[in-house]
C-alpha positions as a printed Julia matrix, in Angstrom:
297×3 Matrix{Float64}:
 -31.39  -15.86  -28.09
 -32.52  -15.24  -24.71
 -34.39  -17.99  -22.62
 -37.64  -17.08  -21.51
 -38.9   -18.67  -17.94
 -42.24  -20.83  -17.51
 -44.52  -17.72  -17.95
 -43.04  -16.74  -21.26
 -41.02  -13.74  -20.19
 -38.2   -13.48  -21.05
 -35.4   -14.37  -18.36
 -32.57  -11.77  -17.18
 -29.28  -12.19  -18.46
 -26.88  -13.47  -15.38
 -24.51  -10.98  -13.87
 -21.21  -10.91  -14.3
 -19.19  -10.67  -11.4
 -17.19   -7.38  -11.72
 -13.41   -7.74  -11.49
 -11.85   -6.0    -9.03
  -9.51   -3.13  -10.38
  -5.72   -4.24  -10.59
  -2.57   -2.54   -9.35
  -1.8    -0.74  -12.72
  -5.39    0.34  -13.23
  -5.27    1.94   -9.47
  -1.77    3.44  -10.55
  -2.65    5.04  -13.49
  -6.16    6.35  -11.77
  -4.65    7.96   -8.96
  -1.95    9.42  -11.29
  -4.67   11.05  -13.42
  -6.53   12.55  -10.13
  -3.23   13.7    -9.26
  -1.81   15.65  -12.63
  -5.49   17.27  -12.73
  -5.21   18.72   -9.17
  -1.86   19.78   -9.62
  -2.94   21.3   -12.96
  -5.33   23.26  -10.68
  -8.58   21.93  -12.6
 -11.84   20.68  -11.75
 -13.2    17.58  -13.11
 -16.25   19.82  -14.68
 -12.74   22.04  -16.19
 -11.73   18.83  -17.33
 -15.14   18.01  -19.19
 -14.72   21.64  -20.89
 -11.41   21.06  -22.3
 -11.8    17.92  -23.43
 -15.23   16.78  -23.76
 -15.06   13.65  -21.65
 -17.77   12.78  -19.79
 -18.04   13.83  -16.41
 -19.5    10.34  -15.43
 -17.08    8.93  -17.01
 -13.73   11.22  -15.67
 -15.14    9.89  -12.64
 -14.73    6.07  -12.85
 -11.39    6.97  -14.83
 -10.23    8.59  -11.57
 -11.91    6.15   -9.18
 -10.34    2.91  -11.06
 -13.95    1.84  -12.03
 -13.38    1.66  -15.61
  -9.9     1.61  -18.04
  -9.98    5.01  -20.67
  -9.38    4.4   -23.72
  -6.56    5.52  -25.45
  -8.09    8.77  -27.08
  -9.69    9.52  -24.02
  -6.41    9.12  -22.3
  -4.63   10.95  -24.61
  -6.85   14.04  -24.16
  -5.93   13.88  -20.55
  -2.51   14.04  -21.01
  -3.36   16.8   -23.3
  -5.0    18.91  -21.08
  -2.78   18.46  -18.04
   0.75   19.01  -20.47
   2.21   15.75  -19.75
   5.07   14.91  -22.13
   8.3    12.77  -22.06
   8.89    9.75  -20.36
   5.97   10.07  -17.9
   3.37   10.42  -20.65
   4.96    7.24  -22.41
   4.29    5.58  -18.71
   1.15    5.84  -18.38
   0.46    5.34  -21.91
   2.22    1.69  -21.22
   0.27    1.88  -17.7
  -3.38    1.92  -19.89
  -2.08   -0.7   -22.27
  -1.09   -3.04  -19.45
  -4.12   -2.34  -17.24
  -5.78   -5.27  -17.01
  -2.59   -7.35  -16.03
  -2.35   -8.96  -12.32
   1.18   -8.63  -10.79
   3.39   -6.05  -11.32
   7.12   -5.36  -10.17
   7.35   -1.75  -10.07
  10.88   -0.92   -9.85
  12.47    1.97   -7.12
  12.6     5.31   -8.07
  15.12    7.57   -6.74
  12.7    11.15   -6.65
  11.09   10.65   -4.02
   8.18   11.34   -2.57
   6.57   11.23   -5.39
   7.12    8.57   -7.75
   6.44    6.56   -4.24
   3.28    6.74   -5.2
   3.14    3.19   -6.42
   2.75    1.46   -3.15
   1.31    4.83   -1.36
  -1.25    5.25   -3.48
  -2.61    1.83   -3.12
  -1.71    2.24    0.94
  -3.68    5.58    1.03
  -7.0     4.17   -0.66
  -6.74    0.46    1.82
  -9.2    -0.07    4.66
  -6.55   -2.29    6.71
  -3.18   -3.56    6.26
  -1.87   -6.37    7.73
   2.19   -5.62    8.15
   4.71   -8.72    8.75
   7.96   -7.65    9.39
  10.95   -9.71    9.96
  13.53   -7.33   10.28
  12.24   -3.79   10.81
  10.03   -2.14   12.97
   6.76   -1.73   10.6
   7.17    1.43    8.51
   4.03    3.35    9.54
   4.86    2.62   13.27
   8.74    3.97   12.88
   9.69    7.26   14.73
  11.67    9.92   12.38
  15.03    8.93   13.8
  14.56    5.22   13.17
  13.22    5.48    9.94
  16.52    8.03    9.17
  18.94    5.14   10.68
  17.1     2.21    8.23
  16.74    3.97    5.42
  21.0     5.3     5.48
  21.53    1.53    7.03
  20.12   -0.11    3.69
  20.68    2.27    1.04
  24.48    3.43    1.83
  24.98    4.72   -0.9
  21.95    7.37   -1.57
  22.74   10.97   -1.35
  21.71   12.97    2.1
  18.91   14.56   -0.33
  17.53   11.12   -0.89
  17.47   10.08    2.62
  15.9    12.6     3.31
  12.85   12.36    0.55
  12.42    8.59    1.79
  12.29   10.07    5.72
   9.73   12.39    4.65
   7.62   10.24    2.56
   7.59    7.46    5.29
   6.7    10.27    7.87
   3.75   11.24    5.69
   2.2     8.1     5.31
   1.61    7.55    9.03
  -0.93   10.32    8.41
  -3.36    7.42    7.53
  -3.44    6.63   11.19
  -4.51   10.44   11.88
  -8.1    10.5     9.75
 -11.13   10.65   10.81
 -11.59    7.2     9.66
  -7.82    5.79    9.95
  -6.3     3.01    8.23
  -6.58   -0.27   10.19
  -3.03   -1.46   10.73
  -2.37   -4.94   11.98
   1.34   -5.37   12.74
   2.92   -8.55   12.95
   7.09   -8.45   14.0
   9.7   -11.12   15.03
  11.15  -10.54   17.54
  14.5   -10.01   16.35
  13.39   -6.7    14.96
  13.41   -5.68   18.2
  16.47   -6.5    19.36
  18.48   -5.45   16.25
  20.08   -1.71   17.63
  18.82    0.77   14.74
  21.38    3.82   15.41
  21.55    3.67   18.93
  20.23    2.65   22.44
  18.74    5.83   22.69
  16.44    5.89   19.25
  16.0     2.0    20.05
  14.43    3.14   23.26
  12.29    6.27   21.75
  11.02    3.33   19.28
   9.99    1.16   21.4
   8.2     3.72   23.46
   6.44    5.02   20.18
   5.53    1.52   19.27
   4.24    0.93   22.91
   2.16    4.44   22.69
   0.67    2.97   19.09
  -0.19   -0.28   20.07
  -2.7     1.45   22.8
  -4.7     2.97   19.71
  -8.1     1.23   18.78
  -7.49    0.87   15.15
  -3.64   -0.52   15.7
  -3.06   -4.15   16.58
   0.58   -5.08   17.66
   1.91   -8.79   17.59
   5.44  -10.02   18.56
   6.4   -13.46   17.23
   8.77  -14.36   20.47
  12.01  -16.33   19.79
  10.2   -19.14   21.36
   8.29  -19.57   18.9
  10.76  -21.18   16.73
  10.57  -21.56   13.02
   7.46  -20.01   11.49
   5.54  -18.79    7.84
   6.75  -15.59    7.99
  10.76  -16.42    7.93
  11.25  -16.14    4.15
  10.49  -12.69    4.4
   8.43   -9.35    4.87
   4.76   -8.89    3.05
   2.0    -5.89    3.63
  -1.69   -7.14    2.84
  -3.72   -4.51    1.67
  -7.69   -4.92    1.81
  -9.66   -2.89    0.42
 -14.05   -2.17    0.19
 -16.05   -4.96   -0.67
 -15.41   -4.42   -4.33
 -11.9    -4.46   -4.46
 -10.11   -7.35   -3.89
  -6.34   -7.94   -1.54
  -3.52   -6.97   -2.83
  -0.07   -8.32   -1.64
   2.87   -6.29   -1.34
   6.54   -7.49   -1.08
   9.39   -4.4    -1.16
  12.48   -6.21   -2.83
  15.95   -5.03   -4.08
  14.6    -4.85   -7.77
  11.75   -2.76   -6.22
   7.91   -2.74   -5.71
   6.4    -6.27   -5.8
   2.68   -6.82   -6.12
   0.5    -9.79   -6.09
  -3.22   -9.75   -7.09
  -4.1   -13.32   -8.34
  -6.42  -14.99   -5.89
  -3.89  -18.25   -5.48
  -1.59  -15.72   -3.82
  -4.12  -13.87   -1.94
  -6.02  -16.95    0.02
  -1.66  -17.82    0.6
  -0.84  -14.94    2.32
  -3.81  -14.24    4.36
  -3.56  -17.96    5.55
   0.3   -17.22    6.53
  -0.89  -13.95    8.39
  -3.93  -16.3     9.97
  -0.5   -18.5    11.33
   1.42  -15.85   12.44
  -1.5   -14.44   14.68
  -1.4   -17.7    15.92
   1.97  -18.03   17.11
   2.32  -14.15   17.88
   2.22  -13.11   21.9
  -1.2   -11.93   22.57
  -1.54   -7.58   22.08
  -1.71   -7.95   25.97
   1.83   -9.72   26.18
   3.35   -7.95   23.46
   2.81   -4.53   25.49
   4.8    -6.42   28.34
   7.45   -8.04   26.3
   7.87   -4.22   24.56
   8.23   -2.61   28.61
  10.43   -5.31   29.1
  12.84   -4.56   26.08
  12.7    -0.93   26.6
  13.71   -1.19   30.44
  16.9    -3.36   28.88
  17.89   -0.65   27.08
């Protein structure tokens, strides 16, 4: 029974805080949106084919609500989805409320690379710490190709091309009218490692310098003189979304994409970011270091 205030009016029920969408729910929403577009259907046309309410479809495709199983099956029928792809999407629906995810590495890129790419495309800001590589969004094509070939020596040339294409396409996020705001923190070791050749590294350092001048991109280097620091255990990315969404932590592991969504993990990684920013060179001093390293090449 609802309580009444001192004037006898029914007091409003307390508003419950809406939980931000999980990685799985965001992934499911992005896949359903992509499948509809590939089928050449508008949201209104899907409503006519499935009787799914237009407002409901919009909320499903924006990860604001989890589709019921019968709704999901109706959508998948309309999009002609069968086999293992359908099974995977039904599994996502069943697990949509679970936070944290290890998404296995897929070979048929760039389509299946969307577990992370879809999240990155929705984010407003990314904080990327790298200990061994130049951040993917700031890599030249030649550097990216040399990195992928070196890290994955057994994959085919076609698979290398797919990885490189996906990485270059991701960089379009920095060219939008409202671009992704990128804060890149790089250990100095990544700048000294020769990837490909000296010529590739000179071009990469020049590209990094150029990108760092853009207003929505900040680049800081942690110098060798900083000694041990919290980033040494490994690289990570913090994706930050609009006000209604919480951060997502992404780690690219040998097993696949690892996502952290628990509040304690988010606080820990944001705290690490603050510490890394503090021990890193300022953007101005970073630019000077990059110029010096480029001359040494």
